[in-house]
N, C-alpha and C positions, 0 to 999 in steps of 0.2 A: 610126503607126509600122509599118513593114513587117518590121522585124527584119533586113533586108538591109544589108550594109555599104555605105558610100558608095564610089563609084568613085574611084580615085586622082586622076583629072583634076579631079573635083569638089573634093576636098580641097585639091589644089594651087591651084586657082582661088580657093578661100576664103581660103587663107593670103595670097594676093597682095592681098586686100582689107582685111586687118587693119592697123590702125595702133596701135602701142603708144605709150602716153603715161604720164606720171607723175601725171596728173590723175585722181583716183578718181571724179570726176563725182558728188559727193554728191547732187545733185538727182535723178539717175537711180536711185540706190539707194533713196531715199525713194519715188520714183514706183513702183518695182517692188514695194516693201513695201505701198504703198497699193493697188495692183492685187491683190496677194495677199489683202489684207484684204477687198476688194470681192467677190472670188469665194469667200471663205470658207476660204482656206488658213490665214490668220492669224485667230485668234478675238478679238484685241484690236487696237484702232487702233494702228498702229506709232508708237513714240516713239523716234526715232533721233538725237536732238539731239547726243549725245556719241559716236556710233558711229565717226565719222571725225575724227581729230585731225590737222589739217594743219600743226601747229606745226613739227615736224622737217622735213617736206617743204619748207615755205616758207623755213625757215632755210637749207637746202641750196640751194634755187633762188636765194635772195638772194645767197648766197656765190658763186654762179656767174654773177651778173648777169642772171638770168632773172626774169620776172614771177611774182608769187605766184599761187597757186591759191586761189580763193575758193569758198565753198559756195553 
């Protein structure tokens, strides 16, 4: 880290690359936790089985005729 702020054109270009989604991508959350464990940030093996509850999200998606999100 240099401590310098990013140039506005860099921030603008980054925003153009973002894609917002309703999918919390549970696999990536677990993968991030596993990486944190591997490098010693987490002291215990991550157990994230009930961290993300897709019940309400999938009910809303079904109501709108969209496919369910799976973990």
